[in-house]
All heavy atoms as a GROMACS GRO file, in nm:
protein
  606
    1MET      N    1  -0.778  -5.740   5.929
    1MET     CA    2  -0.860  -5.780   5.822
    1MET      C    3  -0.786  -5.832   5.707
    1MET      O    4  -0.679  -5.779   5.681
    1MET     CB    5  -0.950  -5.659   5.776
    1MET     CG    6  -1.048  -5.607   5.875
    1MET     SD    7  -1.166  -5.514   5.792
    1MET     CE    8  -1.310  -5.600   5.849
    2THR      N    9  -0.843  -5.922   5.635
    2THR     CA   10  -0.772  -5.975   5.513
    2THR      C   11  -0.804  -5.885   5.398
    2THR      O   12  -0.914  -5.824   5.389
    2THR     CB   13  -0.821  -6.117   5.487
    2THR    OG1   14  -0.962  -6.115   5.473
    2THR    CG2   15  -0.786  -6.207   5.600
    3PRO      N   16  -0.715  -5.875   5.301
    3PRO     CA   17  -0.737  -5.792   5.184
    3PRO      C   18  -0.870  -5.841   5.110
    3PRO      O   19  -0.891  -5.958   5.098
    3PRO     CB   20  -0.618  -5.820   5.094
    3PRO     CG   21  -0.509  -5.860   5.195
    3PRO     CD   22  -0.580  -5.935   5.301
    4GLY      N   23  -0.954  -5.744   5.073
    4GLY     CA   24  -1.073  -5.775   5.000
    4GLY      C   25  -1.192  -5.805   5.090
    4GLY      O   26  -1.306  -5.824   5.043
    5ALA      N   27  -1.167  -5.816   5.223
    5ALA     CA   28  -1.278  -5.842   5.310
    5ALA      C   29  -1.374  -5.726   5.324
    5ALA      O   30  -1.335  -5.607   5.311
    5ALA     CB   31  -1.222  -5.879   5.449
    6ALA      N   32  -1.504  -5.755   5.351
    6ALA     CA   33  -1.598  -5.648   5.369
    6ALA      C   34  -1.592  -5.591   5.507
    6ALA      O   35  -1.566  -5.669   5.600
    6ALA     CB   36  -1.739  -5.699   5.336
    7ALA      N   37  -1.618  -5.466   5.520
    7ALA     CA   38  -1.612  -5.402   5.654
    7ALA      C   39  -1.717  -5.298   5.663
    7ALA      O   40  -1.754  -5.229   5.564
    7ALA     CB   41  -1.475  -5.339   5.683
    8ARG      N   42  -1.765  -5.271   5.785
    8ARG     CA   43  -1.855  -5.159   5.808
    8ARG      C   44  -1.783  -5.053   5.879
    8ARG      O   45  -1.715  -5.079   5.980
    8ARG     CB   46  -1.974  -5.205   5.897
    8ARG     CG   47  -2.069  -5.090   5.933
    8ARG     CD   48  -2.188  -5.133   6.020
    8ARG     NE   49  -2.252  -5.249   5.963
    8ARG     CZ   50  -2.357  -5.234   5.879
    8ARG    NH1   51  -2.403  -5.116   5.847
    8ARG    NH2   52  -2.422  -5.337   5.834
    9VAL      N   53  -1.784  -4.931   5.829
    9VAL     CA   54  -1.712  -4.819   5.885
    9VAL      C   55  -1.811  -4.718   5.930
    9VAL      O   56  -1.902  -4.677   5.854
    9VAL     CB   57  -1.614  -4.757   5.782
    9VAL    CG1   58  -1.541  -4.639   5.844
    9VAL    CG2   59  -1.514  -4.861   5.731
   10THR      N   60  -1.804  -4.677   6.056
   10THR     CA   61  -1.894  -4.576   6.114
   10THR      C   62  -1.816  -4.451   6.148
   10THR      O   63  -1.708  -4.458   6.207
   10THR     CB   64  -1.958  -4.633   6.243
   10THR    OG1   65  -2.024  -4.756   6.217
   10THR    CG2   66  -2.048  -4.531   6.308
   11PHE      N   67  -1.869  -4.339   6.094
   11PHE     CA   68  -1.803  -4.206   6.122
   11PHE      C   69  -1.884  -4.130   6.225
   11PHE      O   70  -2.007  -4.132   6.207
   11PHE     CB   71  -1.798  -4.126   5.989
   11PHE     CG   72  -1.710  -4.189   5.890
   11PHE    CD1   73  -1.761  -4.270   5.791
   11PHE    CD2   74  -1.571  -4.166   5.883
   11PHE    CE1   75  -1.682  -4.329   5.696
   11PHE    CE2   76  -1.489  -4.219   5.785
   11PHE     CZ   77  -1.546  -4.303   5.697
   12ARG      N   78  -1.819  -4.070   6.312
   12ARG     CA   79  -1.892  -3.978   6.409
   12ARG      C   80  -1.851  -3.837   6.368
   12ARG      O   81  -1.745  -3.783   6.411
   12ARG     CB   82  -1.848  -4.011   6.551
   12ARG     CG   83  -1.889  -4.151   6.591
   12ARG     CD   84  -1.872  -4.171   6.742
   12ARG     NE   85  -1.890  -4.310   6.774
   12ARG     CZ   86  -2.004  -4.374   6.774
   12ARG    NH1   87  -2.120  -4.308   6.742
   12ARG    NH2   88  -2.016  -4.504   6.810
   13PHE      N   89  -1.932  -3.778   6.283
   13PHE     CA   90  -1.901  -3.644   6.222
   13PHE      C   91  -1.942  -3.538   6.325
   13PHE      O   92  -2.058  -3.526   6.372
   13PHE     CB   93  -1.990  -3.626   6.097
   13PHE     CG   94  -1.966  -3.494   6.034
   13PHE    CD1   95  -1.851  -3.471   5.950
   13PHE    CD2   96  -2.053  -3.391   6.053
   13PHE    CE1   97  -1.827  -3.353   5.892
   13PHE    CE2   98  -2.030  -3.266   5.992
   13PHE     CZ   99  -1.918  -3.250   5.914
   14HIS      N  100  -1.845  -3.458   6.367
   14HIS     CA  101  -1.872  -3.349   6.457
   14HIS      C  102  -1.899  -3.222   6.376
   14HIS      O  103  -1.824  -3.198   6.273
   14HIS     CB  104  -1.752  -3.324   6.549
   14HIS     CG  105  -1.784  -3.232   6.664
   14HIS    ND1  106  -1.787  -3.100   6.650
   14HIS    CD2  107  -1.815  -3.266   6.793
   14HIS    CE1  108  -1.824  -3.047   6.770
   14HIS    NE2  109  -1.838  -3.146   6.856
   15PRO      N  110  -1.997  -3.143   6.408
   15PRO     CA  111  -2.032  -3.025   6.328
   15PRO      C  112  -1.916  -2.927   6.316
   15PRO      O  113  -1.914  -2.858   6.214
   15PRO     CB  114  -2.147  -2.964   6.404
   15PRO     CG  115  -2.203  -3.072   6.487
   15PRO     CD  116  -2.097  -3.167   6.519
   16ASP      N  117  -1.827  -2.921   6.409
   16ASP     CA  118  -1.708  -2.830   6.391
   16ASP      C  119  -1.632  -2.855   6.265
   16ASP      O  120  -1.566  -2.765   6.208
   16ASP     CB  121  -1.619  -2.840   6.510
   16ASP     CG  122  -1.672  -2.784   6.638
   16ASP    OD1  123  -1.785  -2.738   6.638
   16ASP    OD2  124  -1.597  -2.788   6.743
   17LEU      N  125  -1.640  -2.979   6.208
   17LEU     CA  126  -1.569  -3.007   6.086
   17LEU      C  127  -1.627  -2.936   5.964
   17LEU      O  128  -1.564  -2.923   5.857
   17LEU     CB  129  -1.569  -3.161   6.059
   17LEU     CG  130  -1.486  -3.242   6.158
   17LEU    CD1  131  -1.508  -3.391   6.144
   17LEU    CD2  132  -1.338  -3.209   6.142
   18SER      N  133  -1.742  -2.886   5.981
   18SER     CA  134  -1.810  -2.808   5.872
   18SER      C  135  -1.785  -2.656   5.883
   18SER      O  136  -1.847  -2.577   5.804
   18SER     CB  137  -1.959  -2.838   5.862
   18SER     OG  138  -2.023  -2.781   5.976
   19ALA      N  139  -1.706  -2.615   5.976
   19ALA     CA  140  -1.677  -2.473   5.991
   19ALA      C  141  -1.613  -2.407   5.876
   19ALA      O  142  -1.543  -2.468   5.797
   19ALA     CB  143  -1.586  -2.453   6.118
   20PHE      N  144  -1.647  -2.282   5.857
   20PHE     CA  145  -1.578  -2.198   5.757
   20PHE      C  146  -1.562  -2.059   5.812
   20PHE      O  147  -1.616  -2.020   5.913
   20PHE     CB  148  -1.668  -2.197   5.628
   20PHE     CG  149  -1.802  -2.129   5.647
   20PHE    CD1  150  -1.819  -1.995   5.613
   20PHE    CD2  151  -1.904  -2.194   5.705
   20PHE    CE1  152  -1.943  -1.926   5.631
   20PHE    CE2  153  -2.031  -2.131   5.721
   20PHE     CZ  154  -2.048  -2.001   5.685
   21THR      N  155  -1.482  -1.982   5.740
   21THR     CA  156  -1.453  -1.840   5.774
   21THR      C  157  -1.560  -1.754   5.705
   21THR      O  158  -1.562  -1.752   5.584
   21THR     CB  159  -1.312  -1.802   5.740
   21THR    OG1  160  -1.219  -1.891   5.801
   21THR    CG2  161  -1.283  -1.663   5.786
   22ASP      N  162  -1.639  -1.684   5.789
   22ASP     CA  163  -1.740  -1.597   5.727
   22ASP      C  164  -1.676  -1.461   5.678
   22ASP      O  165  -1.558  -1.440   5.688
   22ASP     CB  166  -1.859  -1.570   5.818
   22ASP     CG  167  -1.824  -1.488   5.941
   22ASP    OD1  168  -1.717  -1.431   5.948
   22ASP    OD2  169  -1.918  -1.473   6.029
   23ARG      N  170  -1.755  -1.377   5.622
   23ARG     CA  171  -1.710  -1.256   5.561
   23ARG      C  172  -1.642  -1.159   5.665
   23ARG      O  173  -1.558  -1.081   5.631
   23ARG     CB  174  -1.819  -1.179   5.497
   23ARG     CG  175  -1.865  -1.252   5.366
   23ARG     CD  176  -1.975  -1.176   5.299
   23ARG     NE  177  -2.013  -1.250   5.180
   23ARG     CZ  178  -2.099  -1.212   5.095
   23ARG    NH1  179  -2.160  -1.092   5.108
   23ARG    NH2  180  -2.130  -1.287   4.992
   24SER      N  181  -1.680  -1.174   5.795
   24SER     CA  182  -1.616  -1.091   5.896
   24SER      C  183  -1.485  -1.150   5.950
   24SER      O  184  -1.421  -1.098   6.038
   24SER     CB  185  -1.716  -1.063   6.007
   24SER     OG  186  -1.741  -1.182   6.077
   25GLY      N  187  -1.449  -1.274   5.905
   25GLY     CA  188  -1.325  -1.337   5.946
   25GLY      C  189  -1.348  -1.435   6.063
   25GLY      O  190  -1.243  -1.485   6.118
   26ARG      N  191  -1.469  -1.453   6.111
   26ARG     CA  192  -1.496  -1.551   6.220
   26ARG      C  193  -1.507  -1.691   6.169
   26ARG      O  194  -1.562  -1.717   6.060
   26ARG     CB  195  -1.628  -1.511   6.293
   26ARG     CG  196  -1.632  -1.376   6.348
   26ARG     CD  197  -1.772  -1.343   6.407
   26ARG     NE  198  -1.875  -1.370   6.309
   26ARG     CZ  199  -2.003  -1.399   6.341
   26ARG    NH1  200  -2.043  -1.409   6.462
   26ARG    NH2  201  -2.093  -1.424   6.248
   27ARG      N  202  -1.463  -1.792   6.248
   27ARG     CA  203  -1.481  -1.931   6.215
   27ARG      C  204  -1.619  -1.969   6.272
   27ARG      O  205  -1.641  -1.959   6.385
   27ARG     CB  206  -1.375  -2.020   6.277
   27ARG     CG  207  -1.236  -1.998   6.221
   27ARG     CD  208  -1.216  -2.055   6.081
   27ARG     NE  209  -1.233  -2.196   6.076
   27ARG     CZ  210  -1.242  -2.265   5.965
   27ARG    NH1  211  -1.233  -2.202   5.848
   27ARG    NH2  212  -1.257  -2.390   5.965
   28VAL      N  213  -1.713  -2.012   6.185
   28VAL     CA  214  -1.842  -2.038   6.230
   28VAL      C  215  -1.898  -2.175   6.171
   28VAL      O  216  -1.845  -2.220   6.072
   28VAL     CB  217  -1.944  -1.930   6.185
   28VAL    CG1  218  -1.907  -1.794   6.247
   28VAL    CG2  219  -1.951  -1.913   6.033
   29VAL      N  220  -1.998  -2.226   6.238
   29VAL     CA  221  -2.074  -2.336   6.188
   29VAL      C  222  -2.218  -2.286   6.183
   29VAL      O  223  -2.272  -2.221   6.274
   29VAL     CB  224  -2.074  -2.460   6.285
   29VAL    CG1  225  -2.174  -2.565   6.245
   29VAL    CG2  226  -1.933  -2.513   6.298
   30GLU      N  227  -2.282  -2.299   6.063
   30GLU     CA  228  -2.422  -2.253   6.052
   30GLU      C  229  -2.509  -2.371   6.019
   30GLU      O  230  -2.468  -2.471   5.960
   30GLU     CB  231  -2.428  -2.141   5.947
   30GLU     CG  232  -2.398  -2.184   5.805
   30GLU     CD  233  -2.409  -2.064   5.714
   30GLU    OE1  234  -2.414  -1.945   5.754
   30GLU    OE2  235  -2.402  -2.090   5.592
   31PRO      N  236  -2.635  -2.351   6.058
   31PRO     CA  237  -2.730  -2.462   6.028
   31PRO      C  238  -2.767  -2.473   5.878
   31PRO      O  239  -2.743  -2.376   5.808
   31PRO     CB  240  -2.857  -2.420   6.109
   31PRO     CG  241  -2.845  -2.271   6.120
   31PRO     CD  242  -2.699  -2.245   6.128
   32GLY      N  243  -2.806  -2.586   5.838
   32GLY     CA  244  -2.846  -2.602   5.698
   32GLY      C  245  -2.802  -2.739   5.643
   32GLY      O  246  -2.754  -2.828   5.713
   33ALA      N  247  -2.829  -2.758   5.515
   33ALA     CA  248  -2.799  -2.883   5.447
   33ALA      C  249  -2.652  -2.895   5.426
   33ALA      O  250  -2.578  -2.802   5.397
   33ALA     CB  251  -2.872  -2.890   5.311
   34LEU      N  252  -2.600  -3.023   5.438
   34LEU     CA  253  -2.462  -3.050   5.422
   34LEU      C  254  -2.450  -3.184   5.349
   34LEU      O  255  -2.526  -3.273   5.376
   34LEU     CB  256  -2.396  -3.056   5.559
   34LEU     CG  257  -2.243  -3.076   5.568
   34LEU    CD1  258  -2.172  -2.952   5.517
   34LEU    CD2  259  -2.206  -3.100   5.711
   35GLU      N  260  -2.350  -3.200   5.264
   35GLU     CA  261  -2.330  -3.323   5.192
   35GLU      C  262  -2.187  -3.372   5.211
   35GLU      O  263  -2.089  -3.301   5.185
   35GLU     CB  264  -2.360  -3.304   5.045
   35GLU     CG  265  -2.352  -3.424   4.962
   35GLU     CD  266  -2.392  -3.400   4.816
   35GLU    OE1  267  -2.513  -3.405   4.787
   35GLU    OE2  268  -2.299  -3.380   4.734
   36LEU      N  269  -2.174  -3.493   5.264
   36LEU     CA  270  -2.045  -3.556   5.285
   36LEU      C  271  -2.025  -3.652   5.171
   36LEU      O  272  -2.115  -3.723   5.127
   36LEU     CB  273  -2.040  -3.629   5.417
   36LEU     CG  274  -2.068  -3.552   5.541
   36LEU    CD1  275  -2.061  -3.641   5.660
   36LEU    CD2  276  -1.972  -3.432   5.558
   37ARG      N  277  -1.899  -3.656   5.118
   37ARG     CA  278  -1.870  -3.744   5.007
   37ARG      C  279  -1.748  -3.834   5.036
   37ARG      O  280  -1.644  -3.780   5.085
   37ARG     CB  281  -1.841  -3.669   4.881
   37ARG     CG  282  -1.961  -3.592   4.833
   37ARG     CD  283  -1.926  -3.508   4.713
   37ARG     NE  284  -2.042  -3.424   4.672
   37ARG     CZ  285  -2.034  -3.338   4.582
   37ARG    NH1  286  -1.927  -3.317   4.515
   37ARG    NH2  287  -2.148  -3.262   4.552
   38LEU      N  288  -1.761  -3.962   5.018
   38LEU     CA  289  -1.651  -4.054   5.028
   38LEU      C  290  -1.608  -4.079   4.888
   38LEU      O  291  -1.680  -4.120   4.801
   38LEU     CB  292  -1.696  -4.185   5.091
   38LEU     CG  293  -1.591  -4.301   5.102
   38LEU    CD1  294  -1.476  -4.252   5.193
   38LEU    CD2  295  -1.652  -4.422   5.153
   39ALA      N  296  -1.478  -4.041   4.853
   39ALA     CA  297  -1.434  -4.042   4.716
   39ALA      C  298  -1.293  -4.086   4.700
   39ALA      O  299  -1.210  -4.061   4.791
   39ALA     CB  300  -1.453  -3.906   4.658
   40ALA      N  301  -1.262  -4.148   4.591
   40ALA     CA  302  -1.122  -4.177   4.558
   40ALA      C  303  -1.057  -4.052   4.501
   40ALA      O  304  -0.933  -4.039   4.510
   40ALA     CB  305  -1.118  -4.295   4.456
   41SER      N  306  -1.142  -3.962   4.441
   41SER     CA  307  -1.090  -3.839   4.382
   41SER      C  308  -1.204  -3.744   4.369
   41SER      O  309  -1.324  -3.791   4.390
   41SER     CB  310  -1.016  -3.855   4.255
   41SER     OG  311  -1.109  -3.891   4.148
   42THR      N  312  -1.182  -3.627   4.323
   42THR     CA  313  -1.295  -3.534   4.306
   42THR      C  314  -1.398  -3.577   4.194
   42THR      O  315  -1.507  -3.542   4.192
   42THR     CB  316  -1.249  -3.391   4.271
   42THR    OG1  317  -1.166  -3.394   4.162
   42THR    CG2  318  -1.178  -3.330   4.390
   43THR      N  319  -1.344  -3.660   4.105
   43THR     CA  320  -1.431  -3.709   4.000
   43THR      C  321  -1.480  -3.850   4.018
   43THR      O  322  -1.554  -3.907   3.932
   43THR     CB  323  -1.352  -3.703   3.864
   43THR    OG1  324  -1.239  -3.781   3.871
   43THR    CG2  325  -1.319  -3.563   3.829
   44ASP      N  326  -1.439  -3.922   4.128
   44ASP     CA  327  -1.472  -4.059   4.156
   44ASP      C  328  -1.540  -4.068   4.294
   44ASP      O  329  -1.477  -4.122   4.384
   44ASP     CB  330  -1.352  -4.144   4.145
   44ASP     CG  331  -1.381  -4.294   4.150
   44ASP    OD1  332  -1.494  -4.326   4.154
   44ASP    OD2  333  -1.284  -4.370   4.160
   45VAL      N  334  -1.664  -4.017   4.300
   45VAL     CA  335  -1.732  -4.013   4.436
   45VAL      C  336  -1.797  -4.153   4.448
   45VAL      O  337  -1.874  -4.201   4.359
   45VAL     CB  338  -1.840  -3.907   4.437
   45VAL    CG1  339  -1.924  -3.915   4.563
   45VAL    CG2  340  -1.774  -3.768   4.423
   46ARG      N  341  -1.769  -4.225   4.564
   46ARG     CA  342  -1.820  -4.356   4.586
   46ARG      C  343  -1.948  -4.357   4.667
   46ARG      O  344  -2.030  -4.452   4.656
   46ARG     CB  345  -1.710  -4.441   4.658
   46ARG     CG  346  -1.572  -4.440   4.588
   46ARG     CD  347  -1.571  -4.526   4.463
   46ARG     NE  348  -1.443  -4.514   4.394
   46ARG     CZ  349  -1.341  -4.598   4.414
   46ARG    NH1  350  -1.350  -4.694   4.498
   46ARG    NH2  351  -1.232  -4.587   4.342
   47HIS      N  352  -1.963  -4.266   4.762
   47HIS     CA  353  -2.080  -4.262   4.844
   47HIS      C  354  -2.102  -4.117   4.886
   47HIS      O  355  -2.016  -4.042   4.910
   47HIS     CB  356  -2.058  -4.355   4.965
   47HIS     CG  357  -2.174  -4.364   5.053
   47HIS    ND1  358  -2.290  -4.436   5.016
   47HIS    CD2  359  -2.209  -4.312   5.167
   47HIS    CE1  360  -2.380  -4.431   5.108
   47HIS    NE2  361  -2.335  -4.353   5.207
   48THR      N  362  -2.232  -4.087   4.900
   48THR     CA  363  -2.273  -3.949   4.946
   48THR      C  364  -2.369  -3.967   5.065
   48THR      O  365  -2.462  -4.054   5.060
   48THR     CB  366  -2.343  -3.876   4.832
   48THR    OG1  367  -2.253  -3.866   4.719
   48THR    CG2  368  -2.388  -3.736   4.874
   49ALA      N  369  -2.350  -3.883   5.161
   49ALA     CA  370  -2.441  -3.881   5.283
   49ALA      C  371  -2.487  -3.733   5.304
   49ALA      O  372  -2.406  -3.643   5.303
   49ALA     CB  373  -2.369  -3.931   5.403
   50ARG      N  374  -2.620  -3.721   5.303
   50ARG     CA  375  -2.678  -3.588   5.324
   50ARG      C  376  -2.713  -3.568   5.471
   50ARG      O  377  -2.775  -3.657   5.527
   50ARG     CB  378  -2.792  -3.565   5.231
   50ARG     CG  379  -2.752  -3.554   5.083
   50ARG     CD  380  -2.869  -3.534   4.996
   50ARG     NE  381  -2.820  -3.511   4.857
   50ARG     CZ  382  -2.786  -3.606   4.771
   50ARG    NH1  383  -2.791  -3.733   4.807
   50ARG    NH2  384  -2.746  -3.574   4.655
   51LEU      N  385  -2.672  -3.457   5.525
   51LEU     CA  386  -2.700  -3.421   5.668
   51LEU      C  387  -2.773  -3.290   5.674
   51LEU      O  388  -2.760  -3.208   5.584
   51LEU     CB  389  -2.576  -3.410   5.751
   51LEU     CG  390  -2.470  -3.524   5.740
   51LEU    CD1  391  -2.342  -3.484   5.816
   51LEU    CD2  392  -2.527  -3.652   5.800
   52THR      N  393  -2.840  -3.263   5.784
   52THR     CA  394  -2.895  -3.131   5.814
   52THR      C  395  -2.838  -3.091   5.950
   52THR      O  396  -2.874  -3.160   6.053
   52THR     CB  397  -3.047  -3.132   5.809
   52THR    OG1  398  -3.089  -3.175   5.677
   52THR    CG2  399  -3.099  -2.992   5.837
   53LEU      N  400  -2.767  -2.981   5.957
   53LEU     CA  401  -2.723  -2.929   6.083
   53LEU      C  402  -2.834  -2.840   6.134
   53LEU      O  403  -2.886  -2.755   6.062
   53LEU     CB  404  -2.595  -2.848   6.067
   53LEU     CG  405  -2.466  -2.926   6.022
   53LEU    CD1  406  -2.351  -2.834   6.004
   53LEU    CD2  407  -2.440  -3.037   6.120
   54THR      N  408  -2.867  -2.852   6.262
   54THR     CA  409  -2.969  -2.771   6.324
   54THR      C  410  -2.911  -2.688   6.437
   54THR      O  411  -2.806  -2.722   6.489
   54THR     CB  412  -3.087  -2.861   6.375
   54THR    OG1  413  -3.032  -2.954   6.476
   54THR    CG2  414  -3.151  -2.943   6.265
   55GLY      N  415  -2.987  -2.591   6.481
   55GLY     CA  416  -2.944  -2.505   6.589
   55GLY      C  417  -2.898  -2.372   6.533
   55GLY      O  418  -2.903  -2.344   6.414
   56PRO      N  419  -2.856  -2.282   6.626
   56PRO     CA  420  -2.819  -2.143   6.590
   56PRO      C  421  -2.681  -2.142   6.525
   56PRO      O  422  -2.603  -2.241   6.539
   56PRO     CB  423  -2.818  -2.072   6.723
   56PRO     CG  424  -2.786  -2.176   6.820
   56PRO     CD  425  -2.852  -2.302   6.773
   57LEU      N  426  -2.649  -2.035   6.453
   57LEU     CA  427  -2.514  -2.010   6.403
   57LEU      C  428  -2.421  -2.007   6.525
   57LEU      O  429  -2.459  -1.955   6.629
   57LEU     CB  430  -2.512  -1.878   6.331
   57LEU     CG  431  -2.368  -1.847   6.281
   57LEU    CD1  432  -2.368  -1.838   6.131
   57LEU    CD2  433  -2.324  -1.716   6.340
   58ARG      N  434  -2.311  -2.074   6.516
   58ARG     CA  435  -2.224  -2.083   6.630
   58ARG      C  436  -2.077  -2.043   6.591
   58ARG      O  437  -2.024  -2.092   6.489
   58ARG     CB  438  -2.217  -2.229   6.678
   58ARG     CG  439  -2.141  -2.255   6.802
   58ARG     CD  440  -2.171  -2.391   6.868
   58ARG     NE  441  -2.151  -2.499   6.768
   58ARG     CZ  442  -2.039  -2.568   6.760
   58ARG    NH1  443  -1.937  -2.535   6.827
   58ARG    NH2  444  -2.033  -2.666   6.665
   59GLU      N  445  -2.023  -1.957   6.661
   59GLU     CA  446  -1.882  -1.915   6.641
   59GLU      C  447  -1.787  -2.012   6.717
   59GLU      O  448  -1.815  -2.047   6.832
   59GLU     CB  449  -1.856  -1.770   6.688
   59GLU     CG  450  -1.714  -1.718   6.652
   59GLU     CD  451  -1.700  -1.571   6.680
   59GLU    OE1  452  -1.793  -1.505   6.725
   59GLU    OE2  453  -1.584  -1.526   6.667
   60LEU      N  454  -1.679  -2.050   6.650
   60LEU     CA  455  -1.588  -2.147   6.709
   60LEU      C  456  -1.466  -2.075   6.766
   60LEU      O  457  -1.422  -1.974   6.713
   60LEU     CB  458  -1.542  -2.249   6.604
   60LEU     CG  459  -1.644  -2.331   6.535
   60LEU    CD1  460  -1.584  -2.429   6.434
   60LEU    CD2  461  -1.727  -2.405   6.639
   61GLY      N  462  -1.412  -2.136   6.870
   61GLY     CA  463  -1.290  -2.085   6.931
   61GLY      C  464  -1.185  -2.185   6.909
   61GLY      O  465  -1.190  -2.283   6.831
   62PRO      N  466  -1.066  -2.167   6.981
   62PRO     CA  467  -0.958  -2.255   6.962
   62PRO      C  468  -0.981  -2.398   7.015
   62PRO      O  469  -0.905  -2.492   6.984
   62PRO     CB  470  -0.844  -2.191   7.048
   62PRO     CG  471  -0.914  -2.102   7.147
   62PRO     CD  472  -1.048  -2.061   7.076
   63ASP      N  473  -1.092  -2.419   7.086
   63ASP     CA  474  -1.124  -2.558   7.134
   63ASP      C  475  -1.204  -2.634   7.031
   63ASP      O  476  -1.258  -2.740   7.070
   63ASP     CB  477  -1.200  -2.543   7.270
   63ASP     CG  478  -1.330  -2.463   7.257
   63ASP    OD1  479  -1.341  -2.393   7.154
   63ASP    OD2  480  -1.413  -2.483   7.345
   64ARG      N  481  -1.214  -2.590   6.912
   64ARG     CA  482  -1.297  -2.662   6.812
   64ARG      C  483  -1.248  -2.807   6.793
   64ARG      O  484  -1.128  -2.829   6.808
   64ARG     CB  485  -1.307  -2.584   6.682
   64ARG     CG  486  -1.174  -2.574   6.614
   64ARG     CD  487  -1.185  -2.484   6.492
   64ARG     NE  488  -1.061  -2.475   6.416
   64ARG     CZ  489  -0.968  -2.383   6.437
   64ARG    NH1  490  -0.979  -2.296   6.524
   64ARG    NH2  491  -0.857  -2.384   6.362
   65ARG      N  492  -1.340  -2.893   6.747
   65ARG     CA  493  -1.307  -3.033   6.728
   65ARG      C  494  -1.278  -3.055   6.581
   65ARG      O  495  -1.357  -3.026   6.496
   65ARG     CB  496  -1.422  -3.118   6.770
   65ARG     CG  497  -1.447  -3.106   6.918
   65ARG     CD  498  -1.502  -3.220   6.992
   65ARG     NE  499  -1.476  -3.349   6.944
   65ARG     CZ  500  -1.556  -3.449   6.966
   65ARG    NH1  501  -1.665  -3.433   7.036
   65ARG    NH2  502  -1.532  -3.569   6.921
   66LEU      N  503  -1.156  -3.106   6.552
   66LEU     CA  504  -1.112  -3.122   6.415
   66LEU      C  505  -1.085  -3.271   6.379
   66LEU      O  506  -1.020  -3.302   6.278
   66LEU     CB  507  -0.986  -3.038   6.391
   66LEU     CG  508  -0.998  -2.890   6.411
   66LEU    CD1  509  -0.869  -2.817   6.396
   66LEU    CD2  510  -1.100  -2.835   6.315
   67VAL      N  511  -1.136  -3.360   6.455
   67VAL     CA  512  -1.118  -3.504   6.435
   67VAL      C  513  -1.246  -3.571   6.415
   67VAL      O  514  -1.344  -3.546   6.483
   67VAL     CB  515  -1.043  -3.566   6.558
   67VAL    CG1  516  -1.028  -3.717   6.542
   67VAL    CG2  517  -0.912  -3.506   6.575
   68CYS      N  518  -1.256  -3.657   6.318
   68CYS     CA  519  -1.372  -3.739   6.288
   68CYS      C  520  -1.346  -3.879   6.344
   68CYS      O  521  -1.265  -3.952   6.291
   68CYS     CB  522  -1.400  -3.740   6.139
   68CYS     SG  523  -1.552  -3.827   6.098
   69GLY      N  524  -1.418  -3.921   6.446
   69GLY     CA  525  -1.404  -4.046   6.508
   69GLY      C  526  -1.454  -4.155   6.418
   69GLY      O  527  -1.555  -4.130   6.345
   70THR      N  528  -1.386  -4.268   6.413
   70THR     CA  529  -1.427  -4.376   6.324
   70THR      C  530  -1.423  -4.507   6.397
   70THR      O  531  -1.343  -4.529   6.490
   70THR     CB  532  -1.343  -4.388   6.198
   70THR    OG1  533  -1.205  -4.410   6.240
   70THR    CG2  534  -1.349  -4.264   6.110
   71GLU      N  535  -1.506  -4.601   6.359
   71GLU     CA  536  -1.502  -4.740   6.402
   71GLU      C  537  -1.518  -4.834   6.286
   71GLU      O  538  -1.589  -4.797   6.192
   71GLU     CB  539  -1.623  -4.763   6.497
   71GLU     CG  540  -1.617  -4.683   6.628
   71GLU     CD  541  -1.739  -4.712   6.714
   71GLU    OE1  542  -1.818  -4.802   6.684
   71GLU    OE2  543  -1.757  -4.636   6.809
   72MET      N  544  -1.451  -4.942   6.290
   72MET     CA  545  -1.456  -5.035   6.182
   72MET      C  546  -1.484  -5.177   6.243
   72MET      O  547  -1.423  -5.214   6.338
   72MET     CB  548  -1.320  -5.038   6.103
   72MET     CG  549  -1.327  -5.125   5.980
   72MET     SD  550  -1.183  -5.108   5.882
   72MET     CE  551  -1.061  -5.195   5.977
   73SER      N  552  -1.576  -5.249   6.176
   73SER     CA  553  -1.608  -5.383   6.217
   73SER      C  554  -1.619  -5.472   6.089
   73SER      O  555  -1.668  -5.422   5.988
   73SER     CB  556  -1.732  -5.386   6.300
   73SER     OG  557  -1.840  -5.337   6.225
   74GLU      N  558  -1.572  -5.591   6.108
   74GLU     CA  559  -1.582  -5.687   5.994
   74GLU      C  560  -1.721  -5.728   5.969
   74GLU      O  561  -1.801  -5.750   6.062
   74GLU     CB  562  -1.492  -5.805   6.021
   74GLU     CG  563  -1.462  -5.890   5.899
   74GLU     CD  564  -1.348  -5.980   5.922
   74GLU    OE1  565  -1.272  -5.968   6.014
   74GLU    OE2  566  -1.333  -6.076   5.833
   75VAL      N  567  -1.758  -5.740   5.845
   75VAL     CA  568  -1.891  -5.785   5.802
   75VAL      C  569  -1.878  -5.935   5.776
   75VAL      O  570  -1.799  -5.978   5.692
   75VAL     CB  571  -1.936  -5.717   5.682
   75VAL    CG1  572  -2.073  -5.770   5.632
   75VAL    CG2  573  -1.956  -5.570   5.710
   76PRO      N  574  -1.955  -6.023   5.849
   76PRO     CA  575  -1.942  -6.164   5.821
   76PRO      C  576  -1.982  -6.204   5.681
   76PRO      O  577  -2.073  -6.146   5.620
   76PRO     CB  578  -2.041  -6.229   5.925
   76PRO     CG  579  -2.113  -6.121   5.981
   76PRO     CD  580  -2.051  -5.989   5.941
   77GLU      N  581  -1.906  -6.305   5.630
   77GLU     CA  582  -1.941  -6.352   5.494
   77GLU      C  583  -2.077  -6.420   5.493
   77GLU      O  584  -2.114  -6.490   5.590
   77GLU     CB  585  -1.838  -6.454   5.447
   77GLU     CG  586  -1.703  -6.392   5.416
   77GLU     CD  587  -1.606  -6.489   5.356
   77GLU    OE1  588  -1.648  -6.581   5.282
   77GLU    OE2  589  -1.487  -6.485   5.393
   78GLU      N  590  -2.157  -6.398   5.383
   78GLU     CA  591  -2.280  -6.470   5.371
   78GLU      C  592  -2.256  -6.611   5.332
   78GLU      O  593  -2.162  -6.640   5.257
   78GLU     CB  594  -2.367  -6.396   5.267
   78GLU     CG  595  -2.406  -6.259   5.316
   78GLU     CD  596  -2.501  -6.194   5.216
   78GLU    OE1  597  -2.589  -6.262   5.171
   78GLU    OE2  598  -2.479  -6.072   5.186
   79LEU      N  599  -2.337  -6.701   5.381
   79LEU     CA  600  -2.322  -6.841   5.349
   79LEU      C  601  -2.388  -6.873   5.215
   79LEU      O  602  -2.472  -6.819   5.164
   79LEU     CB  603  -2.385  -6.929   5.454
   79LEU     CG  604  -2.324  -6.909   5.595
   79LEU    CD1  605  -2.399  -6.998   5.696
   79LEU    CD2  606  -2.178  -6.958   5.592
   0.00000   0.00000   0.00000
């Protein structure tokens, strides 16, 4: 891509990336509202995406997924 060109970026967010350690010390993913932020810094948020995780509370093991798949495609210039 050339510098300054427009691009569409698609993220495949896996719920394991929202895991946290609960009070009992387990790594878990729980259902509920989640907000993802694309930011240059904590004070410069450029885009926000709101998600809702559904399903039961799930405990994670060592096979948890810690990678967010991405795809990028060039956006054609408008005439």
